[in-house]
C-alpha positions in Angstrom: 96.1 21.8 133.7 92.7 20.2 133.8 92.3 16.7 133.3 89.7 14.7 132.5 87.8 12.5 134.7 85.6 9.5 133.6 82.8 11.6 133.0 84.4 13.9 130.8 86.2 11.1 128.3 83.0 8.9 128.2 81.1 12.8 127.2 83.7 12.9 124.0 84.4 9.2 123.4 80.1 8.9 122.3 80.2 12.0 120.6 82.9 10.8 118.5 80.8 7.3 117.6 77.5 9.5 116.7 79.1 11.7 114.4 80.7 8.7 112.7 77.3 7.4 112.3 76.2 11.2 110.7 79.4 10.6 108.3 78.5 7.3 106.9 74.6 7.9 106.8 76.2 11.0 104.7 78.2 9.9 102.2 75.8 6.8 101.5 73.6 9.7 101.0 71.1 9.0 103.3 70.8 12.5 104.9 71.3 16.1 102.4 73.9 18.2 103.2 70.9 20.4 104.9 70.4 18.0 107.4 74.0 17.6 107.7 75.1 20.7 108.1 74.0 21.7 111.6 75.2 18.6 112.5 78.4 19.2 110.8 79.1 22.2 112.9 78.2 21.0 116.6 81.0 18.7 115.7 83.6 22.1 114.5 83.4 20.8 110.5 82.2 23.6 107.9 82.5 23.2 105.3 85.0 25.6 102.7 86.3 27.1 99.7 88.6 24.1 98.8 87.8 21.3 101.6 85.9 20.9 105.0 88.0 22.5 107.9 87.8 21.5 111.2 88.3 23.7 114.4 89.3 22.0 117.4 89.0 23.2 121.4 91.9 24.6 123.2 90.2 25.5 126.1 91.7 28.7 127.4 93.7 27.8 125.4 96.4 25.4 127.6 98.1 22.7 125.7 100.4 19.7 127.2 103.3 18.8 124.8 101.1 15.3 124.4 98.0 17.1 122.8 100.9 19.2 120.7 102.0 16.1 119.3 98.8 14.7 118.1 97.7 18.8 116.5 101.5 18.1 114.7 100.3 14.0 113.7 96.7 15.5 112.7 98.5 17.9 110.5 100.7 15.6 108.8 98.4 12.4 108.1 95.2 15.0 107.3 96.4 17.5 106.3 98.8 19.6 104.2 101.8 20.0 107.0 100.4 22.8 108.8 98.0 24.6 111.8 96.9 27.5 111.8 96.1 28.8 115.1 93.0 31.2 115.9 92.3 34.6 117.5 89.3 31.9 120.2 93.3 29.7 121.1 92.0 27.1 118.6 93.9 25.2 115.8 92.2 24.9 112.7 92.9 22.0 109.4 91.9 23.5 106.1 92.0 20.7 103.7 89.8 18.2 105.8 88.1 15.1 104.2 84.8 14.2 104.8 85.5 10.5 105.0 88.2 11.0 107.6 86.6 13.0 110.0 85.5 10.9 112.6 88.9 9.2 112.4 90.5 12.8 113.5 88.1 13.3 116.0 88.8 9.4 117.8 92.6 10.4 117.4 91.9 13.7 119.4 89.8 12.0 122.0 92.9 10.0 123.1 94.5 13.2 124.7 91.7 14.2 125.7 90.3 17.0 122.9 87.1 17.4 120.4 86.2 20.0 118.2 82.8 20.6 120.7 80.7 23.7 120.6 84.2 25.4 118.6 81.4 26.7 116.3 77.3 27.2 115.7 74.4 29.0 118.2 76.1 27.9 121.9 78.7 29.1 124.0 81.9 28.2 122.0 85.5 27.8 123.8 86.6 30.2 126.6 89.1 31.8 126.5 91.7 33.6 129.0 94.8 35.2 129.4 97.4 33.4 127.4 99.6 34.4 130.8 97.4 32.5 133.4 99.1 31.0 136.2 101.9 32.7 135.7 101.6 36.4 135.4 103.0 38.4 138.1 100.1 41.0 137.9 97.1 38.6 138.7 94.7 38.3 141.4 93.6 34.4 140.7 94.4 31.8 138.5 91.6 32.5 135.6 92.0 29.0 134.6 89.9 27.6 137.2 86.8 30.1 136.6 87.4 29.4 132.7 87.4 25.6 133.1 84.4 25.6 135.6 82.4 27.8 132.8 83.6 25.3 130.2 82.0 22.2 133.0 78.6 24.1 132.9 78.4 25.3 129.4 79.2 22.2 127.3 75.8 21.0 126.3 73.9 23.0 128.8 70.5 22.3 127.7 69.0 25.8 128.2 71.8 26.9 125.9 72.5 24.4 123.0 70.5 26.9 120.5 71.2 30.4 121.3 70.3 33.2 118.9 73.2 33.1 118.0 77.2 32.3 118.6 78.4 33.4 122.5 82.0 34.0 123.7 83.4 34.4 126.8 86.5 36.0 128.5 87.8 35.6 131.4 90.7 37.4 132.8 92.4 38.3 136.5 94.7 41.3 135.7 94.9 45.1 135.1 96.1 44.2 131.9 93.9 42.7 129.8 96.1 40.2 127.6 92.4 38.9 125.8 90.5 41.9 124.5 87.7 40.5 127.2 85.6 43.8 126.8 85.2 42.2 123.0 83.5 39.9 124.1 79.7 38.7 124.9 80.6 38.3 128.6 84.0 39.2 129.9 84.8 38.6 134.0 87.4 40.5 135.2 88.1 38.5 138.6 89.5 40.9 141.4 89.8 41.4 145.4 87.5 43.7 146.9 88.4 43.9 150.5 90.2 40.9 150.9 87.3 39.1 148.9 87.8 37.3 145.3 85.3 37.9 143.2 84.9 39.3 139.4 83.0 42.6 137.6 81.3 41.8 134.7 81.2 43.6 131.4 78.0 42.4 128.8 77.2 42.7 125.5 81.0 43.8 123.7 81.4 42.1 120.1 82.5 42.9 117.1 81.5 42.1 113.2 79.2 44.4 111.3 78.1 46.4 114.3 81.6 46.8 116.8 80.8 47.4 120.1 82.1 47.4 123.5 81.2 45.5 126.2 78.9 47.5 128.6 79.7 47.2 132.9 76.7 45.2 134.2 78.2 44.7 137.7 80.9 46.2 139.7 81.4 43.0 142.1 79.8 39.7 142.0 81.6 37.1 144.9 83.8 34.0 143.2 80.9 32.1 144.8 78.4 33.4 142.6 80.0 34.6 139.9 78.4 31.0 137.9 75.4 31.9 138.7 75.8 35.6 137.5 76.9 34.4 134.3 73.6 32.2 134.0 71.1 34.6 134.5 73.1 36.8 132.5 72.4 34.0 129.3 68.8 33.6 130.8 67.8 37.4 129.9 69.7 37.1 126.1 68.8 33.8 125.8 65.1 34.9 126.2 65.0 38.3 124.3 67.8 37.7 121.6 66.0 38.1 118.3 66.0 34.4 116.7 64.4 36.3 113.5 67.6 38.1 111.5 70.7 36.9 112.5 72.0 40.6 112.0 70.3 41.4 114.5 70.6 38.3 117.1 74.2 38.9 119.4 73.3 40.3 122.8 75.1 43.2 121.8 72.0 44.4 119.7 69.5 43.3 123.0 71.5 45.4 125.2 71.8 48.5 122.7 68.0 48.1 122.0 66.6 48.3 125.4 69.5 49.3 127.1 72.2 48.5 129.9 70.2 49.3 132.7 67.2 47.5 132.2 69.3 44.5 131.2 71.0 45.0 134.5 67.1 45.2 135.9 66.1 41.9 134.5 69.9 40.2 135.0 70.2 41.2 138.5 65.8 39.8 139.0 66.9 36.4 137.3 69.8 36.3 139.7 67.9 35.9 142.5 66.3 32.7 140.8 69.1 31.4 139.4 70.9 31.6 143.2 68.3 30.3 144.6 69.2 26.8 142.4 72.5 26.5 144.2 74.2 25.9 140.4 77.4 27.1 142.0 79.4 23.9 142.4 80.2 23.0 146.5 83.2 23.4 148.0 84.2 19.6 146.9 83.8 20.1 143.4 85.5 23.2 143.7 88.3 22.6 145.5 89.0 19.6 142.5 88.9 21.5 140.2 92.0 23.7 141.1 93.6 21.4 142.6 94.0 20.6 138.9 95.8 24.3 138.5 98.5 24.2 141.2 101.4 25.3 140.2 104.8 23.9 139.1 107.5 22.9 141.2 109.2 25.6 140.3 113.0 26.0 141.6 114.0 27.9 144.6 117.7 28.4 144.0 119.4 31.9 143.3 120.0 32.7 139.8 122.3 34.1 137.8 122.5 37.0 136.4 121.0 36.8 133.0 124.3 37.1 130.2 122.7 39.6 127.2 125.9 39.4 126.1 124.5 37.9 122.5 122.7 40.7 121.0 120.3 39.0 118.8 119.2 37.2 121.8 118.8 40.3 124.4 116.2 42.1 122.0 114.5 38.7 121.9 114.8 38.7 125.5 113.4 42.1 126.1 110.8 42.2 122.8 109.4 38.3 124.1 109.5 37.7 127.2 107.2 38.8 130.1 107.7 39.1 134.2 106.8 35.7 136.0 105.2 35.4 139.6 107.7 33.2 140.4 111.8 34.8 141.4 113.9 33.5 138.9 111.6 32.3 135.5 110.3 34.1 132.9 106.8 33.6 130.4 108.6 33.3 127.0 106.0 34.2 123.4 107.0 31.9 120.6 106.1 34.3 117.6 104.2 32.7 114.4 105.2 35.6 112.5 108.1 35.3 110.7 108.4 37.5 107.9 106.4 36.9 104.6 104.8 34.3 106.7 101.1 33.4 107.1 100.3 34.6 110.5 99.4 32.0 113.1 100.5 29.0 110.9 102.7 26.5 112.2 104.1 23.4 110.8 104.1 20.1 112.2 107.7 20.1 112.5 106.9 23.6 114.6 104.6 21.8 116.2 106.4 19.1 117.6 109.3 21.0 118.2 107.2 23.1 120.4 106.1 20.2 121.6 109.4 19.2 123.1 110.5 22.5 124.5 107.7 23.0 126.8 108.4 19.0 127.8 112.4 20.3 128.4 111.8 23.6 129.4 108.5 25.2 130.6 106.6 22.1 133.0 105.5 20.5 130.1 103.4 23.2 129.2 102.4 25.6 126.2 99.4 28.1 125.4 97.4 29.5 122.8 97.4 33.5 122.3 94.2 35.0 121.3 96.5 37.2 118.7 97.5 33.7 116.8 101.0 33.0 118.6 102.2 30.2 121.6 103.8 31.1 124.6 105.9 28.6 127.1 105.0 29.7 130.5 107.4 28.9 133.3 111.2 29.2 131.6 114.1 29.2 134.2 115.9 32.2 133.6 119.1 29.8 133.0 117.1 28.1 130.6 116.7 30.9 128.1 119.1 30.9 126.4 119.2 27.3 125.3 115.3 27.6 124.2 115.8 30.7 122.1 118.7 28.6 120.0 116.2 26.2 119.5 113.8 28.2 118.3 116.0 29.7 116.5 117.1 26.7 114.7 113.1 26.1 113.7 112.3 29.7 112.8 110.0 30.5 115.9 112.3 32.9 116.8 111.6 36.7 115.9 111.3 39.6 117.8 108.9 41.0 117.3 105.7 40.5 119.4 103.0 43.1 120.1 105.3 45.0 117.2 104.3 45.7 113.3 104.9 42.1 111.6 103.0 40.7 114.4 99.9 40.3 112.7 97.0 39.1 113.6 95.1 37.7 110.2 91.9 35.7 109.3 92.5 33.0 106.4 90.2 35.7 103.7 89.5 34.8 100.8 92.4 32.0 100.4 90.2 29.6 102.3 86.8 31.6 103.6 83.3 31.3 101.9 82.7 34.1 103.9 85.5 36.6 102.8 85.0 39.3 100.0 88.8 39.4 100.0 92.4 38.0 100.8 94.3 38.7 104.4 96.9 36.5 103.5 99.0 38.1 100.9 98.6 42.0 102.2 100.0 40.3 106.2 102.9 39.2 104.3 103.8 41.8 102.0 103.5 44.2 105.5 106.0 42.3 107.0 108.4 41.9 104.4 107.9 46.1 104.0 108.5 46.2 107.9 110.8 43.6 107.8 114.2 45.4 108.8 113.8 44.5 113.1 115.5 47.5 113.6 112.3 49.2 111.7 110.1 47.4 113.9 111.4 48.3 117.8 111.6 52.3 116.2 107.7 51.7 115.7 107.4 50.6 119.3 103.7 48.9 120.0 101.9 48.9 117.6 98.8 46.1 116.3 97.8 45.4 113.2 94.9 43.3 112.2 93.3 42.4 108.9 90.1 40.7 108.3 88.6 39.5 104.5 85.3 40.4 105.6 82.5 42.2 108.4 82.8 39.3 110.3 86.0 40.8 111.4 87.6 37.2 112.5 90.9 39.3 111.9 89.5 42.0 114.6 90.4 44.9 112.6 87.8 47.0 114.5 90.5 46.4 117.6 93.8 47.5 115.7 95.8 49.9 116.1 95.7 49.9 112.5 93.4 47.7 111.1 91.9 46.5 107.6 89.2 45.4 106.2 89.1 43.3 103.0 85.3 44.2 101.0 84.2 43.2 97.9 84.1 46.6 95.5 82.6 46.0 92.1 84.2 42.5 91.7 87.3 43.7 92.8 88.9 43.0 96.4 89.1 46.3 98.3 91.0 47.2 101.4 89.6 49.6 104.1 91.8 51.5 106.8 90.9 51.9 109.5 92.3 53.7 112.9 92.1 53.9 116.7 91.4 50.1 118.1 92.4 48.7 121.1 91.3 45.7 122.6 93.8 46.1 125.5 92.6 47.6 129.2 92.5 50.8 127.0 89.9 49.5 124.8 88.8 50.9 121.9 87.3 50.8 118.2 89.0 51.5 115.1 88.0 54.6 112.2 88.3 54.4 108.7 90.0 56.3 107.4 88.1 57.2 104.0 88.5 55.5 100.5 89.9 52.2 100.5 92.9 51.4 98.6 93.9 47.8 96.4 96.0 45.1 97.6 100.0 47.2 96.6 98.2 50.3 98.2 97.0 49.4 101.2 100.2 48.0 102.2 101.7 51.9 100.9 98.5 53.5 103.2 100.4 51.2 106.3 103.6 52.6 105.8 101.8 56.4 104.8 100.8 56.1 108.6 103.3 54.9 110.4 105.8 57.7 108.8 102.9 60.4 110.0 103.2 58.8 113.5 107.6 59.0 113.5 107.1 62.3 112.7 104.3 63.5 114.7 104.8 61.5 117.8 105.9 62.5 121.4 108.5 61.6 124.0 107.6 57.5 125.3 104.2 58.1 123.3 103.1 54.3 121.1 101.6 54.8 118.2 98.1 54.8 119.7 99.0 57.7 121.8 99.5 59.7 118.9 96.8 58.9 117.4 94.8 59.9 120.6 96.5 63.1 120.4 96.5 64.5 117.2 93.5 63.0 115.7 92.8 61.3 112.9 93.5 64.4 110.2 97.4 64.4 109.8 96.7 61.2 108.9 93.7 61.6 106.4 95.8 64.2 104.6 98.3 62.4 104.3 96.8 59.3 102.6 94.4 61.5 100.1 95.8 64.6 100.1 
């Protein structure tokens, strides 16, 4: 994983001291809240319903045990004993006191972490495939390019005040595990005739106007990738709407001028940018690449995996994935227990994960966009001991990609923008479908919940999506079907009138029953929905 150099550390330390002074002046009444707001947002500090919320950056989701232990320490010392992992592969703390925020940032800086550009109209945390560097199906480690983009975008003078927030994802496999097509810019690394490069997608996003990105370039060589992304941003920065917050995202620009005109202008800009020599020299690129060298894998012969414990066998089947190195597997640790809050982990659990990563996964962890944690390099011989340790801490639900593996935003329990609560709905659904056998019978079923139209819970991309709205002062929940954030990307469609809190749980059960009645051999929920259409589900829901 990437390690700070002296410049990285100086930048982060300087920002901490700058923010400490800003907080001091705010507490002394020398600046107003309106004056302070843009300053705190640049440091990831939001004012929510009950307290300040701090969002800490986890670039492309990669952490080591030292950093995880710091996150646990912050949860204990400054919050209420837990943290919330987000769909941007970050972590949030919901109960922060303003006078302590600079101290938190100072402690984070000691382990090469910060909250820079986790908010505001700037390029946000670069996200990537949580299996990067380990996946058997990738053509390269996408984190190398994600790190390059992180360094390029941090404090970029031209892009510090964009029309709106901007999100970039980089993947390197045909399987999209990062919802790449629903980002402002998505990059899929691939090889053409032995040359590494990327396919560029622009204009995806969720929120009140969800859109799937357009393919803007079929292939740009890896050597020119940074210049091409800069050209994409320059065109957006030039024409993006700053007069209307609802029309400020790049997806609206592409919708208004059309992808062909946008592409034409990007190609024209690309010629100018490339002439500037923006892409890094080989020595710098090699320096970054060396940070992501594979760990020292064991190469001895591997014994067959003992699957005699049935619970362990189920967990292996559900929560592990193929690794590029023989004898190793990728493990996903679920943060979605029945009745739990999706994405939450206690300080004790975060510490346990740090210990297990150090012991079993070459001191490396990943945060996933689905609000879980990955141990990317686990030897087959260690899997059983790892599973027992996870089970003892409540971290071994075998539910990856099943109906209880819910993505949910904090909703009205915390967020000042929300119209409805997300957490109680998620809890009730996981309790209704608590039976592991029932979940496995339903198979892959991605359920996602947002507490408002901003769609932080990715409900547009759910096989089943739930959106909380305010209906004449009452929380109401709209049900949508047919979305996907994967390589078969699609946007969910609303079934019809909404439901109250208990009614939406019943509605989800009704929808799953229709699927079980209608599915054909080998079909996922999404496959059946796409084959039979919306009508059978609407008929069962509304009569």
